[in-house]
KOLMAR-54365 format. One record per residue (C-alpha): residue in three letters; x, y, z. Coordinates in pm, whole numbers, plus 32768, in hexadecimal, padded with zeros to 4 digits. Example, Ala and Ser with C-alpha at 12.3 -4.5 7.8 and 13.67 -1.06 7.14 Angstrom:
2
Ala84CE7E3E830C;Ser85577F9682CA;
This chain:
425
Met20C26273E134;Phe22196268E1C8;Phe2203610BE233;Lys219F609BE0C4;Leu22BA6169E036;Ser23A860CFE12A;Ile23465F6CE0BE;Ile23705FC8DF57;Ile24CA6052DF88;Ala252C5F1CE05B;Leu24BA5E35DF3C;Leu25815EF5DE3A;Ala26B65EF6DF0E;Ala26985D83DF3C;Gly26785D4FDDC3;Val25205CD6DDD6;Ser241E5D4ADCC2;Ala22B35D03DCCA;Gln229F5D64DB57;Thr223D5C4CDA60;Leu234A5C01D95A;Lys22C15BE2D801;Phe237F5B80D6D5;Asp23055B84D55E;Phe23E75AA2D48C;Gly24275AFAD321;Thr247C5C0FD234;Gly231F5CA3D1F4;Arg22565DA7D2B8;Val227F5D8AD423;Ala21435D56D4E7;Thr20DA5E76D5DD;Gly21885E4CD727;Tyr22785D3DD6B8;Thr23F25D3FD680;Lys24605CE7D532;Ile25445BACD50E;Thr26165B58D3DD;Ala27405A75D3A1;Ala281E5B97D3F5;Asp27A25B8FD560;Val28A75ABDD608;Tyr28975AB6D784;Thr297C5BABD83F;Asn29735BF1D9B2;Asp29445D6BD970;Lys281D5D24D87F;Gly27815C1AD959;Tyr26DC5B59D841;Gly27315AA3D6FA;Phe2791595DD661;Glu28A2589BD702;Asp291E584AD5AB;Ala286F58BED47A;Ala292A57D6D37D;Gly282B5734D29D;Val270F581CD312;Glu264058B8D1F4;Cys256059DBD23B;Leu24495A37D140;Asp232D5B12D0F2;Arg22095A78D03B;Gly215C5BC1CFFD;Lys20025B77D0A6;Lys1F325C5CD16C;Asp1F6A5BCAD2C3;Ala20A75C65D345;Leu20E85B5ED43F;Arg20AB5A29D359;Ser211F5AC2D207;Asp22905A9FD25B;Leu23595996D305;Cys24A858F9D356;Arg24D85791D2F5;Ser25F65697D2C1;Asp2630552ED24A;Arg26E954F3D391;Pro269D5533D502;Phe26FB5696D58B;Tyr26F1574CD6E1;Phe26615896D746;Ser26AC593DD893;Ala262C5A64D964;Lys26BA5AD9DAAB;Val25CA5AB7DBCC;Pro25E65AB7DD45;Glu25AE596CDE00;Gly244358FEDE11;Asn23265867DD44;Tyr22CB58E7DBE5;Leu21A658AADB0F;Val22235888D9A8;Thr2154588CD876;Val21D2581AD727;Val21225862D5E2;Tyr21A8576CD4D0;Gly2155571FD366;Asp219E57B9D20C;Ala20A95884D141;Ala214257FDCFFC;Asp21C6569DD048;Thr21A55574D12A;Ala22585564D274;Asp22A9546DD388;Thr22FF5500D4CF;Ala23555475D628;Val23CA554ED754;Lys24A154FBD877;Ala252055E7D992;Glu264D5615DA56;Leu26FF54C7DA6C;Arg262A5406D970;Arg24E1541EDA39;Leu23E453A9D946;Met22C754ABD923;Leu2224545ED7C8;Glu223C531DD719;Pro225E5331D5A8;Ala213953F0D4FC;Ala210B53F7D392;Thr2061551AD2EF;Ala1FE4553CD196;Lys20305660D0A5;Gly1F855794D137;Lys1F2C56E1D284;Phe1FA6573FD3DA;Gly1FBE56B2D535;Thr1FDC5744D68D;Ala20A156A2D7B7;Arg207F571AD917;Phe214E5695DA31;Val22045701DB70;Val23885705DB84;Asn24405722DCD9;Val257B57D4DCDB;Arg266657C6DE0B;Arg27A8583EDEA2;Pro2886579FDFA9;Glu286358B7E0A2;Ile277A5855E1C4;Ser26995970E245;Thr26A058F1E3A6;Gly282258E7E3A2;Gly2935582AE2FF;Val29505798E19E;Val291F5645E0EE;Lys2A6D5594E0E1;Leu2A7D5559DF67;Lys2B4C543FDED6;Asp2C4F5484DDB9;Arg2B6353FBDCBD;Glu2A5454F3DD2C;Lys2B475613DCD0;Thr2B95558DDB76;Leu2AB45484DADA;Glu298A54E4DBA5;Ala29CC5663DBBD;Trp287E56BDDB20;Ala27CE5622DC32;Trp2845572FDD20;Asp28945869DC4E;Asp27CF59ACDC33;Arg27175962DAF2;Leu25E7589BDA7C;Thr265057BBD953;Leu256C571ED858;Glu25CF560FD768;Phe25055608D61B;Asn251D54A8D586;Gly245E53DBD491;Lys247F537DD324;Arg245154EFD2C9;Pro240F55D1D3EE;Ala236D5721D3A0;Val233F5827D4B5;Asp2262595CD480;Ala226259EAD5E2;Val22BD59ACD74A;Thr22365A61D87D;Ile22CF5A26D9DD;Glu22155AA5DB10;Arg223C5A76DC89;Ala215C5968DD16;Asp2196599DDE86;Ser2035592ADEF3;Val205557C8DE50;Pro20B15697DF34;Thr21EF55EEDEFE;Val22475472DF12;Phe23B05452DF75;Leu247A5313DF26;Leu259152A0DFFC;Gly2660515BDF9E;Asp278250D7DEDF;Ser280350ADDD80;Thr26C24FEADD1B;Val25F05116DD83;Cys26C75249DD26;Asp26CB5319DBE2;Gln27D8525FDB26;Pro28925370DA6A;Arg28E752A7D921;Glu2890518DD848;Pro2878505FD85F;Tyr281E506ED9D2;Ala26D350E5DA4A;Ser25FC50C6DB8E;Trp249050B9DBE0;Gly24A25209DC8D;Gln24E852C4DB43;Met23CD5202DA8E;Leu22C45230DBAC;Thr22A353A1DB3C;Val21F9534FDA04;Phe20CC52A4DAB6;Phe207E53D4DB8C;Gly1FAC5504DB1F;Pro1FFB567BDB3C;Gly1F60567FDC9A;Ile209055F7DD45;Ala221A5606DD3A;Val230B54E2DD4D;Ala244F5545DE04;Asn25495430DDE2;His264E543FDEFB;Ala26BF52CDDED3;Glu282E52A3DE7B;Ser290B5198DDF9;Gly29B250B2DF00;Glu28E45137E01F;Ser286F5088E157;Val27845103E26C;Lys28BA514EE333;Ser29865204E232;Ser284C52CDE1CA;Thr281E533BE324;Gly29975399E346;Ala29865453E1F9;Lys28575520E277;Arg278B54A6E158;Leu26705465E249;Asp26AA55BBE2E9;Lys2687565EE19C;Val253A55B9E15A;Leu24B95607E2BA;Ser251D5780E28C;Leu243F5784E151;Leu231F56A8E1CD;Lys21CB5740E1E6;Pro209D56A5E28C;Gly1FEF55BDE198;Asp21305575E0D1;Phe219A540FE0A5;Val22E95355E0CF;Ile2339520FE024;Val2454514EE0B0;Gln25045021E013;Tyr264D4F9EE096;Ser26F44E51E0DD;His27E54E12DFBA;Asn28FA4EBFE06C;Asp28824EA3E1CF;Glu28AB4D29E1C3;Lys2A214D4EE187;Glu2A624E15E2CE;Lys2B094D50E3D3;Gly2B524D7EE547;Asp2ADB4D06E6A0;Gly296A4D10E6B8;Val29454D92E547;Gly28344CDBE48C;Ala26E94CE0E3E4;Met26064CB2E51A;Thr26E24D8AE5F4;Thr27874EC1E574;Phe26E34ECDE41F;Lys258B4EAFE4A0;Ala25BB4F97E5BB;Ser263E50A3E4CC;Leu250D507FE3EE;Ile242B50B5E523;Lys24F351F4E57D;Trp24B8526AE41B;Ile23505222E41B;Glu232852E2E562;Ala23F0540DE4EB;Ile2326541AE3AB;Arg21DF540DE461;Ala22535516E559;Lys2259560BE440;Gly210455A2E3C0;Gly218D54C4E2AB;Asn21055375E22B;Pro220D526BE21B;Ile21F05141E134;Leu22DF501BE142;Val23524F4AE017;Thr23FB4DFCE035;Pro252E4DD7DF4C;Met25024D39DDFF;His25B44BF5DDD8;Arg26FE4BD3DD19;Arg26F74B03DBE2;Thr274449C6DCA3;Phe26A5488CDC04;Asp26C54731DC72;Ala26DA45FFDB96;Asp255A45EBDB85;Gly253A474ADB01;Arg24BB47D5DC5C;Ile254C4913DCEF;Thr260D48D5DE2E;Asn262849CADF50;Ser27794A7FDF66;His27044B88E072;Gly26F64AA4E1A0;Glu26134B24E2AC;Tyr26154C8BE22C;Pro24BB4C7BE16E;Asp241E4BDCE2A9;Ala24A94D02E37E;Val240C4DFBE29C;Arg22BC4D3BE2A8;Ala22D94D31E430;Ala23304EA3E453;Ala22034EFBE36F;Lys211B4E20E443;Glu219C4E8DE58F;Lys21714FFAE52C;Asn20394FCDE453;Val20DE5057E31F;Pro206A5006E1B7;Leu21514EF9E113;Val219D4EBBDFB2;Asp22284D61DFA8;Leu23164D8EDE7C;Thr23D14C51DEE0;Ala229C4B76DE9D;Ile22354C36DD6C;Ser23844C2EDCC3;Lys23994ACBDCF4;Leu22624A8BDC1D;Phe22E34B92DB1F;Tyr24314AF2DAF9;Glu23AB4997DAE8;Ala22B249F9D9E4;Leu23CF4A71D909;Gly2490492FD94B;Lys25F048EBD9A4;Asp267D494ED862;Gly25714A4FD801;Ser258E4B07D946;Gly26D54B8CD8C1;Ala260D4C8ED7F6;Ala25AB4D3FD936;Phe27154D6FD9B5;Lys28544E1CD938;Glu291C4D11D87D;Gly29EA4C49D96B;Asp29494CEFDAA4;Gly28674C24DB7C;Thr280D4D48DC4D;His27D34E80DB8C;His26D54EB3DA89;Asn26BB4F54D931;Asn25A0502AD8B3;Tyr24AA4F0BD878;Gly24E34E63D9CA;Ala24D44FB6DA90;Tyr23965012D9D4;Glu22DF4ED3DA15;Leu23514EDADB93;Ala22C05037DBA7;Leu21854FD6DB0F;Leu216F4EB8DC00;Ile21934F8DDD26;Ala20905089DCA1;Asp1FAC4F68DC73;Ser1FDF4EFEDDD9;Leu1F9D505DDE5A;Arg1E57505BDDA0;Ala1DFA4EF4DDF8;Gln1E1A4F49DF6A;Lys1D53508FDF44;Leu1E605159DFE3;Pro1E4052C6DFEF;Leu1F625300DF0E;Ala1EAD5237DDFE;Arg1DBC535DDDC8;Tyr1ECF541DDD21;Leu1F085314DC21;Lys1EA85359DABB;Lys1D6452BDDA5D;Thr1E155239D927;Thr1F065174D9E8;Pro1ECF5010D984;Pro1EA04EE1DA5E;Ile1FB14DE2DA58;Asp1FBD4C68DAAF;Pro21234C10DB1E;Lys20EC4AB4DA84;Lys209C4B5AD938;Pro21984C7FD908;Leu21B94D53D7D3;Pro22814C8BD6DE;Pro23E54D44D6C2;Ser23B04D52D54C;Glu22824E39D57D;Phe23374F37D65E;Lys23495089D5BB;Val23F2517ED6AA;Pro253151FCD5F3;Ala268151F1D680;Ser27265336D6F3;Pro285153A4D628;Leu295553A1D73D;Ala29F5524DD7A4;Thr2AFA51CFD8A1;Asp2BC550A0D8F5;Val2BD45111DA60;Lys2B155018DB3B;Pro2A295088DC4F;Leu2ABF5078DDAA;Gly2A684F3DDE72;Asn2A7E4E65DD38;
């Protein structure tokens, strides 16, 4: 009894609560066990929950019998809701729809991680989305702290703060309820890489890492530890790998994609088949020593077309170095270099611009990032890798030679934009 009480006291002292957070949105009767949320509930640190900005948010009561679905908060623009939580994985359940009107709702988490694609609901109809959100802090349990860049303390602060933030987007988002509960037992797939992988904080930039989340079901978490401007060497020095290893549980997965910035590093003996490959192998061994499952990804091509409309390789030997490390250590490989070549060439020299931030041949927009994420998910499934079992059954197949036409892409842009370029541009 004393032992159990000691554990409870320790958890409370650490600010950790096993209690599920339940929020009932709207001005009507509050459902039993839920906390009422209206437009007056703006986030404060003392309260620990609320809208980041309630401007434009309308909270209503439709007067129906179902207390949870009778009332709602909606808007004709995106809005954010946050709840203070400790570091960890959280199963989030969102009930959306309007008892008296149509609605169209999409959900993103933290820094624009796509969780729910736009879902239209008819009058009186509702939907439920369930997904796992990873929340992290820079402190490392085994000692030290992740060396954050200045942009991670400003533009990207939501990726490292003490709250779980949801973005409700769509043509007319309508939210009835949100529950947040610890999901310590689910496995995690960690991502390590550069600006083409990381959670890009604002429009018009996007990466495949923040789109991959929508293709996984609620049985796994995606923890994106990639960062703009990073190489294997700099990520090691900044303790990003140490952070992942400190959290890694047996059976977890680690997807690694570098090269864009590694290929710029110079010095005696520095190169793709020397220092870069050797570092990848060290990472593989460190991940496996913790019981993790590494997966290597070769870098996607830049938008470098020749006169004949074919993609040319701007990465030198680096894709081959990744392939060689994967073969030597018997690690699964997603050959995104080869796949992206087919994807870009299918769009064409001019048409491929629709997948990139305008004027940038390296970094993608929402459409390009989404298609690359789906291509990666499809490769995991085609290879029948263990990670593929966590993909949603609704995740569609994709042929890189026949991508979704950009005009048919429906994921809405987030409201915050920037003209600050990713590092390593």
